[in-house]
N, CA, C and O atoms as a Maestro MAE file, in Angstrom:
{
 s_m_m2io_version
 :::
 2.0.0
}

f_m_ct {
 s_m_title
 :::
 protein
 m_atom[284] {
  # First column is atom index #
  i_m_mmod_type
  r_m_x_coord
  r_m_y_coord
  r_m_z_coord
  i_m_residue_number
  s_m_chain_name
  s_m_pdb_residue_name
  s_m_pdb_atom_name
  i_m_atomic_number
  :::
  1 25 -12.649 40.333 68.518 1 A "MET " " N  " 7
  2 3 -13.233 39.010 68.581 1 A "MET " " CA " 6
  3 2 -14.082 38.908 69.839 1 A "MET " " C  " 6
  4 15 -13.674 39.349 70.913 1 A "MET " " O  " 8
  5 25 -15.259 38.327 69.697 2 A "ALA " " N  " 7
  6 3 -16.168 38.154 70.837 2 A "ALA " " CA " 6
  7 2 -15.591 37.156 71.827 2 A "ALA " " C  " 6
  8 15 -14.888 36.217 71.453 2 A "ALA " " O  " 8
  9 25 -15.899 37.375 73.080 3 A "GLN " " N  " 7
  10 3 -15.491 36.468 74.151 3 A "GLN " " CA " 6
  11 2 -16.726 35.676 74.571 3 A "GLN " " C  " 6
  12 15 -17.536 36.152 75.366 3 A "GLN " " O  " 8
  13 25 -16.865 34.455 74.028 4 A "VAL " " N  " 7
  14 3 -18.024 33.616 74.333 4 A "VAL " " CA " 6
  15 2 -17.559 32.234 74.741 4 A "VAL " " C  " 6
  16 15 -16.466 31.800 74.378 4 A "VAL " " O  " 8
  17 25 -18.406 31.541 75.503 5 A "VAL " " N  " 7
  18 3 -18.126 30.178 75.912 5 A "VAL " " CA " 6
  19 2 -19.451 29.426 75.996 5 A "VAL " " C  " 6
  20 15 -20.481 30.018 76.322 5 A "VAL " " O  " 8
  21 25 -19.431 28.142 75.706 6 A "VAL " " N  " 7
  22 3 -20.610 27.289 75.858 6 A "VAL " " CA " 6
  23 2 -20.403 26.474 77.126 6 A "VAL " " C  " 6
  24 15 -19.369 25.828 77.296 6 A "VAL " " O  " 8
  25 25 -21.393 26.507 78.016 7 A "LEU " " N  " 7
  26 3 -21.309 25.804 79.294 7 A "LEU " " CA " 6
  27 2 -22.441 24.809 79.437 7 A "LEU " " C  " 6
  28 15 -23.551 25.021 78.949 7 A "LEU " " O  " 8
  29 25 -22.132 23.724 80.115 8 A "GLY " " N  " 7
  30 3 -23.142 22.749 80.504 8 A "GLY " " CA " 6
  31 2 -22.797 22.252 81.892 8 A "GLY " " C  " 6
  32 15 -21.659 21.852 82.140 8 A "GLY " " O  " 8
  33 25 -23.756 22.268 82.796 9 A "LEU " " N  " 7
  34 3 -23.518 21.792 84.154 9 A "LEU " " CA " 6
  35 2 -23.727 20.284 84.230 9 A "LEU " " C  " 6
  36 15 -24.659 19.747 83.632 9 A "LEU " " O  " 8
  37 25 -22.861 19.615 84.961 10 A "ALA " " N  " 7
  38 3 -22.990 18.164 85.149 10 A "ALA " " CA " 6
  39 2 -24.362 17.845 85.729 10 A "ALA " " C  " 6
  40 15 -24.840 18.523 86.638 10 A "ALA " " O  " 8
  41 25 -24.978 16.815 85.193 11 A "GLY " " N  " 7
  42 3 -26.286 16.394 85.672 11 A "GLY " " CA " 6
  43 2 -27.452 17.072 84.971 11 A "GLY " " C  " 6
  44 15 -28.610 16.787 85.277 11 A "GLY " " O  " 8
  45 25 -27.153 17.977 84.022 12 A "THR " " N  " 7
  46 3 -28.205 18.632 83.254 12 A "THR " " CA " 6
  47 2 -27.919 18.461 81.764 12 A "THR " " C  " 6
  48 15 -26.765 18.305 81.364 12 A "THR " " O  " 8
  49 25 -28.948 18.489 80.962 13 A "ALA " " N  " 7
  50 3 -28.767 18.362 79.510 13 A "ALA " " CA " 6
  51 2 -28.617 19.715 78.830 13 A "ALA " " C  " 6
  52 15 -28.191 19.784 77.677 13 A "ALA " " O  " 8
  53 25 -28.961 20.787 79.529 14 A "ASP " " N  " 7
  54 3 -28.951 22.120 78.940 14 A "ASP " " CA " 6
  55 2 -27.540 22.605 78.630 14 A "ASP " " C  " 6
  56 15 -26.592 22.303 79.354 14 A "ASP " " O  " 8
  57 25 -27.418 23.358 77.547 15 A "LEU " " N  " 7
  58 3 -26.186 24.069 77.213 15 A "LEU " " CA " 6
  59 2 -26.507 25.552 77.139 15 A "LEU " " C  " 6
  60 15 -27.603 25.947 76.741 15 A "LEU " " O  " 8
  61 25 -25.531 26.369 77.530 16 A "TRP " " N  " 7
  62 3 -25.719 27.813 77.587 16 A "TRP " " CA " 6
  63 2 -24.579 28.522 76.884 16 A "TRP " " C  " 6
  64 15 -23.415 28.149 77.037 16 A "TRP " " O  " 8
  65 25 -24.914 29.542 76.114 17 A "LEU " " N  " 7
  66 3 -23.922 30.392 75.469 17 A "LEU " " CA " 6
  67 2 -23.762 31.637 76.337 17 A "LEU " " C  " 6
  68 15 -24.704 32.409 76.518 17 A "LEU " " O  " 8
  69 25 -22.559 31.818 76.867 18 A "VAL " " N  " 7
  70 3 -22.250 32.982 77.695 18 A "VAL " " CA " 6
  71 2 -21.448 33.950 76.835 18 A "VAL " " C  " 6
  72 15 -20.365 33.609 76.361 18 A "VAL " " O  " 8
  73 25 -21.971 35.149 76.633 19 A "ASP " " N  " 7
  74 3 -21.295 36.190 75.872 19 A "ASP " " CA " 6
  75 2 -20.799 37.232 76.873 19 A "ASP " " C  " 6
  76 15 -21.576 38.038 77.384 19 A "ASP " " O  " 8
  77 25 -19.510 37.202 77.142 20 A "PHE " " N  " 7
  78 3 -18.934 38.082 78.154 20 A "PHE " " CA " 6
  79 2 -18.981 39.543 77.722 20 A "PHE " " C  " 6
  80 15 -19.156 40.426 78.561 20 A "PHE " " O  " 8
  81 25 -18.826 39.813 76.421 21 A "ASP " " N  " 7
  82 3 -18.866 41.188 75.933 21 A "ASP " " CA " 6
  83 2 -20.258 41.797 76.103 21 A "ASP " " C  " 6
  84 15 -20.392 42.946 76.523 21 A "ASP " " O  " 8
  85 25 -21.288 41.021 75.774 22 A "ALA " " N  " 7
  86 3 -22.663 41.512 75.868 22 A "ALA " " CA " 6
  87 2 -23.242 41.348 77.266 22 A "ALA " " C  " 6
  88 15 -24.239 41.989 77.601 22 A "ALA " " O  " 8
  89 25 -22.625 40.491 78.093 23 A "GLY " " N  " 7
  90 3 -23.147 40.240 79.431 23 A "GLY " " CA " 6
  91 2 -24.424 39.430 79.412 23 A "GLY " " C  " 6
  92 15 -25.320 39.649 80.227 23 A "GLY " " O  " 8
  93 25 -24.511 38.472 78.462 24 A "THR " " N  " 7
  94 3 -25.734 37.686 78.314 24 A "THR " " CA " 6
  95 2 -25.461 36.197 78.438 24 A "THR " " C  " 6
  96 15 -24.345 35.730 78.212 24 A "THR " " O  " 8
  97 25 -26.503 35.465 78.802 25 A "VAL " " N  " 7
  98 3 -26.482 34.005 78.847 25 A "VAL " " CA " 6
  99 2 -27.756 33.530 78.160 25 A "VAL " " C  " 6
  100 15 -28.858 33.895 78.569 25 A "VAL " " O  " 8
  101 25 -27.607 32.709 77.107 26 A "THR " " N  " 7
  102 3 -28.761 32.231 76.362 26 A "THR " " CA " 6
  103 2 -28.653 30.728 76.128 26 A "THR " " C  " 6
  104 15 -27.550 30.203 75.976 26 A "THR " " O  " 8
  105 25 -29.789 30.032 76.099 27 A "PRO " " N  " 7
  106 3 -29.753 28.595 75.842 27 A "PRO " " CA " 6
  107 2 -29.288 28.304 74.423 27 A "PRO " " C  " 6
  108 15 -29.522 29.096 73.510 27 A "PRO " " O  " 8
  109 25 -28.625 27.159 74.239 28 A "VAL " " N  " 7
  110 3 -28.116 26.726 72.937 28 A "VAL " " CA " 6
  111 2 -28.737 25.375 72.604 28 A "VAL " " C  " 6
  112 15 -28.805 24.487 73.454 28 A "VAL " " O  " 8
  113 25 -29.184 25.228 71.374 29 A "GLN " " N  " 7
  114 3 -29.714 23.964 70.876 29 A "GLN " " CA " 6
  115 2 -28.857 23.528 69.691 29 A "GLN " " C  " 6
  116 15 -29.160 23.891 68.554 29 A "GLN " " O  " 8
  117 25 -27.786 22.755 69.930 30 A "PRO " " N  " 7
  118 3 -26.909 22.370 68.819 30 A "PRO " " CA " 6
  119 2 -27.587 21.377 67.882 30 A "PRO " " C  " 6
  120 15 -28.349 20.516 68.320 30 A "PRO " " O  " 8
  121 25 -27.301 21.507 66.590 31 A "SER " " N  " 7
  122 3 -27.819 20.524 65.637 31 A "SER " " CA " 6
  123 2 -26.985 19.261 65.739 31 A "SER " " C  " 6
  124 15 -25.788 19.320 66.021 31 A "SER " " O  " 8
  125 25 -27.608 18.132 65.514 32 A "SER " " N  " 7
  126 3 -26.953 16.837 65.746 32 A "SER " " CA " 6
  127 2 -25.749 16.594 64.843 32 A "SER " " C  " 6
  128 15 -24.842 15.860 65.235 32 A "SER " " O  " 8
  129 25 -25.708 17.172 63.671 33 A "GLY " " N  " 7
  130 3 -24.590 16.935 62.763 33 A "GLY " " CA " 6
  131 2 -23.416 17.884 62.938 33 A "GLY " " C  " 6
  132 15 -22.367 17.696 62.322 33 A "GLY " " O  " 8
  133 25 -23.585 18.896 63.768 34 A "SER " " N  " 7
  134 3 -22.535 19.901 63.943 34 A "SER " " CA " 6
  135 2 -21.437 19.403 64.884 34 A "SER " " C  " 6
  136 15 -21.597 18.391 65.566 34 A "SER " " O  " 8
  137 25 -20.327 20.129 64.906 35 A "SER " " N  " 7
  138 3 -19.244 19.793 65.843 35 A "SER " " CA " 6
  139 2 -19.719 19.899 67.283 35 A "SER " " C  " 6
  140 15 -19.352 19.077 68.123 35 A "SER " " O  " 8
  141 25 -20.538 20.911 67.573 36 A "LEU " " N  " 7
  142 3 -21.083 21.042 68.921 36 A "LEU " " CA " 6
  143 2 -22.018 19.876 69.237 36 A "LEU " " C  " 6
  144 15 -22.037 19.379 70.364 36 A "LEU " " O  " 8
  145 25 -22.776 19.450 68.263 37 A "GLY " " N  " 7
  146 3 -23.639 18.282 68.444 37 A "GLY " " CA " 6
  147 2 -22.839 17.018 68.739 37 A "GLY " " C  " 6
  148 15 -23.249 16.202 69.564 37 A "GLY " " O  " 8
  149 25 -21.705 16.854 68.071 38 A "GLN " " N  " 7
  150 3 -20.827 15.716 68.335 38 A "GLN " " CA " 6
  151 2 -20.245 15.802 69.745 38 A "GLN " " C  " 6
  152 15 -20.106 14.783 70.422 38 A "GLN " " O  " 8
  153 25 -19.903 17.015 70.192 39 A "ALA " " N  " 7
  154 3 -19.400 17.201 71.558 39 A "ALA " " CA " 6
  155 2 -20.477 16.852 72.572 39 A "ALA " " C  " 6
  156 15 -20.178 16.286 73.623 39 A "ALA " " O  " 8
  157 25 -21.735 17.186 72.267 40 A "VAL " " N  " 7
  158 3 -22.848 16.829 73.149 40 A "VAL " " CA " 6
  159 2 -22.968 15.318 73.252 40 A "VAL " " C  " 6
  160 15 -23.202 14.790 74.339 40 A "VAL " " O  " 8
  161 25 -22.812 14.613 72.137 41 A "ASP " " N  " 7
  162 3 -22.866 13.150 72.161 41 A "ASP " " CA " 6
  163 2 -21.770 12.587 73.076 41 A "ASP " " C  " 6
  164 15 -22.016 11.660 73.848 41 A "ASP " " O  " 8
  165 25 -20.568 13.149 72.984 42 A "LEU " " N  " 7
  166 3 -19.481 12.717 73.865 42 A "LEU " " CA " 6
  167 2 -19.807 13.019 75.317 42 A "LEU " " C  " 6
  168 15 -19.561 12.197 76.199 42 A "LEU " " O  " 8
  169 25 -20.357 14.189 75.562 43 A "ARG " " N  " 7
  170 3 -20.755 14.583 76.925 43 A "ARG " " CA " 6
  171 2 -21.790 13.613 77.477 43 A "ARG " " C  " 6
  172 15 -21.702 13.194 78.631 43 A "ARG " " O  " 8
  173 25 -22.775 13.256 76.649 44 A "ASN " " N  " 7
  174 3 -23.813 12.316 77.078 44 A "ASN " " CA " 6
  175 2 -23.239 10.937 77.395 44 A "ASN " " C  " 6
  176 15 -23.817 10.181 78.176 44 A "ASN " " O  " 8
  177 25 -22.106 10.617 76.786 45 A "ALA " " N  " 7
  178 3 -21.445 9.331 77.040 45 A "ALA " " CA " 6
  179 2 -20.515 9.399 78.258 45 A "ALA " " C  " 6
  180 15 -19.870 8.410 78.607 45 A "ALA " " O  " 8
  181 25 -20.451 10.581 78.905 46 A "GLY " " N  " 7
  182 3 -19.659 10.701 80.123 46 A "GLY " " CA " 6
  183 2 -18.372 11.491 80.007 46 A "GLY " " C  " 6
  184 15 -17.648 11.632 80.992 46 A "GLY " " O  " 8
  185 25 -18.071 12.005 78.832 47 A "ALA " " N  " 7
  186 3 -16.834 12.763 78.642 47 A "ALA " " CA " 6
  187 2 -16.971 14.171 79.221 47 A "ALA " " C  " 6
  188 15 -18.060 14.744 79.259 47 A "ALA " " O  " 8
  189 25 -15.849 14.705 79.665 48 A "THR " " N  " 7
  190 3 -15.755 16.109 80.060 48 A "THR " " CA " 6
  191 2 -14.909 16.805 79.009 48 A "THR " " C  " 6
  192 15 -13.789 16.379 78.727 48 A "THR " " O  " 8
  193 25 -15.434 17.866 78.434 49 A "ILE " " N  " 7
  194 3 -14.764 18.551 77.340 49 A "ILE " " CA " 6
  195 2 -14.400 19.966 77.787 49 A "ILE " " C  " 6
  196 15 -15.263 20.745 78.192 49 A "ILE " " O  " 8
  197 25 -13.107 20.284 77.704 50 A "VAL " " N  " 7
  198 3 -12.627 21.611 78.092 50 A "VAL " " CA " 6
  199 2 -11.669 22.094 77.017 50 A "VAL " " C  " 6
  200 15 -10.719 21.398 76.660 50 A "VAL " " O  " 8
  201 25 -11.924 23.289 76.503 51 A "LYS " " N  " 7
  202 3 -11.028 23.864 75.502 51 A "LYS " " CA " 6
  203 2 -11.016 25.375 75.687 51 A "LYS " " C  " 6
  204 15 -12.058 26.024 75.600 51 A "LYS " " O  " 8
  205 25 -9.853 25.928 75.938 52 A "GLY " " N  " 7
  206 3 -9.715 27.365 76.054 52 A "GLY " " CA " 6
  207 2 -10.179 27.947 77.379 52 A "GLY " " C  " 6
  208 15 -10.327 29.163 77.501 52 A "GLY " " O  " 8
  209 25 -10.408 27.108 78.362 53 A "ILE " " N  " 7
  210 3 -10.840 27.544 79.696 53 A "ILE " " CA " 6
  211 2 -9.759 27.126 80.674 53 A "ILE " " C  " 6
  212 15 -9.330 25.973 80.671 53 A "ILE " " O  " 8
  213 25 -9.309 28.068 81.523 54 A "ASP " " N  " 7
  214 3 -8.290 27.680 82.496 54 A "ASP " " CA " 6
  215 2 -8.773 27.760 83.937 54 A "ASP " " C  " 6
  216 15 -8.009 27.485 84.862 54 A "ASP " " O  " 8
  217 25 -10.045 28.136 84.139 55 A "PHE " " N  " 7
  218 3 -10.601 28.146 85.486 55 A "PHE " " CA " 6
  219 2 -12.118 28.080 85.395 55 A "PHE " " C  " 6
  220 15 -12.735 28.900 84.716 55 A "PHE " " O  " 8
  221 25 -12.720 27.118 86.069 56 A "ALA " " N  " 7
  222 3 -14.172 27.006 86.150 56 A "ALA " " CA " 6
  223 2 -14.511 26.251 87.428 56 A "ALA " " C  " 6
  224 15 -13.946 25.191 87.698 56 A "ALA " " O  " 8
  225 25 -15.426 26.793 88.204 57 A "VAL " " N  " 7
  226 3 -15.853 26.167 89.451 57 A "VAL " " CA " 6
  227 2 -17.361 26.329 89.577 57 A "VAL " " C  " 6
  228 15 -17.885 27.429 89.404 57 A "VAL " " O  " 8
  229 25 -18.051 25.251 89.873 58 A "LYS " " N  " 7
  230 3 -19.479 25.329 90.145 58 A "LYS " " CA " 6
  231 2 -19.651 25.690 91.615 58 A "LYS " " C  " 6
  232 15 -18.963 25.137 92.474 58 A "LYS " " O  " 8
  233 25 -20.554 26.602 91.909 59 A "ALA " " N  " 7
  234 3 -20.816 27.021 93.281 59 A "ALA " " CA " 6
  235 2 -22.303 26.897 93.575 59 A "ALA " " C  " 6
  236 15 -23.125 26.834 92.660 59 A "ALA " " O  " 8
  237 25 -22.637 26.863 94.844 60 A "SER " " N  " 7
  238 3 -24.042 26.717 95.226 60 A "SER " " CA " 6
  239 2 -24.821 28.029 95.117 60 A "SER " " C  " 6
  240 15 -26.047 28.009 95.001 60 A "SER " " O  " 8
  241 25 -24.123 29.168 95.154 61 A "SER " " N  " 7
  242 3 -24.790 30.462 95.025 61 A "SER " " CA " 6
  243 2 -23.796 31.548 94.674 61 A "SER " " C  " 6
  244 15 -22.591 31.386 94.866 61 A "SER " " O  " 8
  245 25 -24.299 32.644 94.163 62 A "ALA " " N  " 7
  246 3 -23.426 33.781 93.850 62 A "ALA " " CA " 6
  247 2 -22.842 34.380 95.122 62 A "ALA " " C  " 6
  248 15 -21.717 34.880 95.107 62 A "ALA " " O  " 8
  249 25 -23.583 34.339 96.217 63 A "SER " " N  " 7
  250 3 -23.085 34.915 97.465 63 A "SER " " CA " 6
  251 2 -21.891 34.133 98.000 63 A "SER " " C  " 6
  252 15 -21.008 34.719 98.625 63 A "SER " " O  " 8
  253 25 -21.844 32.822 97.768 64 A "SER " " N  " 7
  254 3 -20.692 32.052 98.224 64 A "SER " " CA " 6
  255 2 -19.443 32.415 97.423 64 A "SER " " C  " 6
  256 15 -18.341 32.413 97.972 64 A "SER " " O  " 8
  257 25 -19.595 32.721 96.151 65 A "ILE " " N  " 7
  258 3 -18.475 33.174 95.340 65 A "ILE " " CA " 6
  259 2 -17.988 34.531 95.829 65 A "ILE " " C  " 6
  260 15 -16.785 34.760 95.947 65 A "ILE " " O  " 8
  261 25 -18.931 35.433 96.114 66 A "ALA " " N  " 7
  262 3 -18.569 36.776 96.573 66 A "ALA " " CA " 6
  263 2 -17.801 36.722 97.895 66 A "ALA " " C  " 6
  264 15 -16.960 37.579 98.163 66 A "ALA " " O  " 8
  265 25 -18.094 35.712 98.721 67 A "SER " " N  " 7
  266 3 -17.394 35.603 100.010 67 A "SER " " CA " 6
  267 2 -16.138 34.740 99.901 67 A "SER " " C  " 6
  268 15 -15.436 34.538 100.893 67 A "SER " " O  " 8
  269 25 -15.850 34.229 98.696 68 A "GLY " " N  " 7
  270 3 -14.628 33.462 98.488 68 A "GLY " " CA " 6
  271 2 -14.748 31.981 98.802 68 A "GLY " " C  " 6
  272 15 -13.737 31.280 98.851 68 A "GLY " " O  " 8
  273 25 -15.959 31.491 99.014 69 A "ILE " " N  " 7
  274 3 -16.158 30.067 99.334 69 A "ILE " " CA " 6
  275 2 -16.437 29.303 98.054 69 A "ILE " " C  " 6
  276 15 -17.372 29.633 97.324 69 A "ILE " " O  " 8
  277 25 -15.637 28.287 97.776 70 A "LEU " " N  " 7
  278 3 -15.834 27.440 96.614 70 A "LEU " " CA " 6
  279 2 -16.194 26.040 97.093 70 A "LEU " " C  " 6
  280 15 -15.508 25.474 97.945 70 A "LEU " " O  " 8
  281 25 -17.275 25.483 96.543 71 A "ASP " " N  " 7
  282 3 -17.700 24.125 96.910 71 A "ASP " " CA " 6
  283 2 -16.756 23.093 96.342 71 A "ASP " " C  " 6
  284 15 -16.954 21.896 96.548 71 A "ASP " " O  " 8
  :::
 }
 m_bond[283] {
  # First column is bond index #
  i_m_from
  i_m_to
  i_m_order
  :::
  1 1 2 1
  2 2 3 1
  3 3 4 2
  4 3 5 1
  5 5 6 1
  6 6 7 1
  7 7 8 2
  8 7 9 1
  9 9 10 1
  10 10 11 1
  11 11 12 2
  12 11 13 1
  13 13 14 1
  14 14 15 1
  15 15 16 2
  16 15 17 1
  17 17 18 1
  18 18 19 1
  19 19 20 2
  20 19 21 1
  21 21 22 1
  22 22 23 1
  23 23 24 2
  24 23 25 1
  25 25 26 1
  26 26 27 1
  27 27 28 2
  28 27 29 1
  29 29 30 1
  30 30 31 1
  31 31 32 2
  32 31 33 1
  33 33 34 1
  34 34 35 1
  35 35 36 2
  36 35 37 1
  37 37 38 1
  38 38 39 1
  39 39 40 2
  40 39 41 1
  41 41 42 1
  42 42 43 1
  43 43 44 2
  44 43 45 1
  45 45 46 1
  46 46 47 1
  47 47 48 2
  48 47 49 1
  49 49 50 1
  50 50 51 1
  51 51 52 2
  52 51 53 1
  53 53 54 1
  54 54 55 1
  55 55 56 2
  56 55 57 1
  57 57 58 1
  58 58 59 1
  59 59 60 2
  60 59 61 1
  61 61 62 1
  62 62 63 1
  63 63 64 2
  64 63 65 1
  65 65 66 1
  66 66 67 1
  67 67 68 2
  68 67 69 1
  69 69 70 1
  70 70 71 1
  71 71 72 2
  72 71 73 1
  73 73 74 1
  74 74 75 1
  75 75 76 2
  76 75 77 1
  77 77 78 1
  78 78 79 1
  79 79 80 2
  80 79 81 1
  81 81 82 1
  82 82 83 1
  83 83 84 2
  84 83 85 1
  85 85 86 1
  86 86 87 1
  87 87 88 2
  88 87 89 1
  89 89 90 1
  90 90 91 1
  91 91 92 2
  92 91 93 1
  93 93 94 1
  94 94 95 1
  95 95 96 2
  96 95 97 1
  97 97 98 1
  98 98 99 1
  99 99 100 2
  100 99 101 1
  101 101 102 1
  102 102 103 1
  103 103 104 2
  104 103 105 1
  105 105 106 1
  106 106 107 1
  107 107 108 2
  108 107 109 1
  109 109 110 1
  110 110 111 1
  111 111 112 2
  112 111 113 1
  113 113 114 1
  114 114 115 1
  115 115 116 2
  116 115 117 1
  117 117 118 1
  118 118 119 1
  119 119 120 2
  120 119 121 1
  121 121 122 1
  122 122 123 1
  123 123 124 2
  124 123 125 1
  125 125 126 1
  126 126 127 1
  127 127 128 2
  128 127 129 1
  129 129 130 1
  130 130 131 1
  131 131 132 2
  132 131 133 1
  133 133 134 1
  134 134 135 1
  135 135 136 2
  136 135 137 1
  137 137 138 1
  138 138 139 1
  139 139 140 2
  140 139 141 1
  141 141 142 1
  142 142 143 1
  143 143 144 2
  144 143 145 1
  145 145 146 1
  146 146 147 1
  147 147 148 2
  148 147 149 1
  149 149 150 1
  150 150 151 1
  151 151 152 2
  152 151 153 1
  153 153 154 1
  154 154 155 1
  155 155 156 2
  156 155 157 1
  157 157 158 1
  158 158 159 1
  159 159 160 2
  160 159 161 1
  161 161 162 1
  162 162 163 1
  163 163 164 2
  164 163 165 1
  165 165 166 1
  166 166 167 1
  167 167 168 2
  168 167 169 1
  169 169 170 1
  170 170 171 1
  171 171 172 2
  172 171 173 1
  173 173 174 1
  174 174 175 1
  175 175 176 2
  176 175 177 1
  177 177 178 1
  178 178 179 1
  179 179 180 2
  180 179 181 1
  181 181 182 1
  182 182 183 1
  183 183 184 2
  184 183 185 1
  185 185 186 1
  186 186 187 1
  187 187 188 2
  188 187 189 1
  189 189 190 1
  190 190 191 1
  191 191 192 2
  192 191 193 1
  193 193 194 1
  194 194 195 1
  195 195 196 2
  196 195 197 1
  197 197 198 1
  198 198 199 1
  199 199 200 2
  200 199 201 1
  201 201 202 1
  202 202 203 1
  203 203 204 2
  204 203 205 1
  205 205 206 1
  206 206 207 1
  207 207 208 2
  208 207 209 1
  209 209 210 1
  210 210 211 1
  211 211 212 2
  212 211 213 1
  213 213 214 1
  214 214 215 1
  215 215 216 2
  216 215 217 1
  217 217 218 1
  218 218 219 1
  219 219 220 2
  220 219 221 1
  221 221 222 1
  222 222 223 1
  223 223 224 2
  224 223 225 1
  225 225 226 1
  226 226 227 1
  227 227 228 2
  228 227 229 1
  229 229 230 1
  230 230 231 1
  231 231 232 2
  232 231 233 1
  233 233 234 1
  234 234 235 1
  235 235 236 2
  236 235 237 1
  237 237 238 1
  238 238 239 1
  239 239 240 2
  240 239 241 1
  241 241 242 1
  242 242 243 1
  243 243 244 2
  244 243 245 1
  245 245 246 1
  246 246 247 1
  247 247 248 2
  248 247 249 1
  249 249 250 1
  250 250 251 1
  251 251 252 2
  252 251 253 1
  253 253 254 1
  254 254 255 1
  255 255 256 2
  256 255 257 1
  257 257 258 1
  258 258 259 1
  259 259 260 2
  260 259 261 1
  261 261 262 1
  262 262 263 1
  263 263 264 2
  264 263 265 1
  265 265 266 1
  266 266 267 1
  267 267 268 2
  268 267 269 1
  269 269 270 1
  270 270 271 1
  271 271 272 2
  272 271 273 1
  273 273 274 1
  274 274 275 1
  275 275 276 2
  276 275 277 1
  277 277 278 1
  278 278 279 1
  279 279 280 2
  280 279 281 1
  281 281 282 1
  282 282 283 1
  283 283 284 2
  :::
 }
}
């Protein structure tokens, strides 16, 4: 089974599909009637949606992560 996750950063409308097996990140455009589209509507209304993720931290740069600094 592929290891993928859809991410969206707070303050941005973009969604990204991260494929850990392939090592790729690509933009996602969900259709409005899909389950992902419904999740986007909830997100736009201020909801935070987390499923199957047990650790996520936004950082200011990759170098801060490498040095162990989390914002």
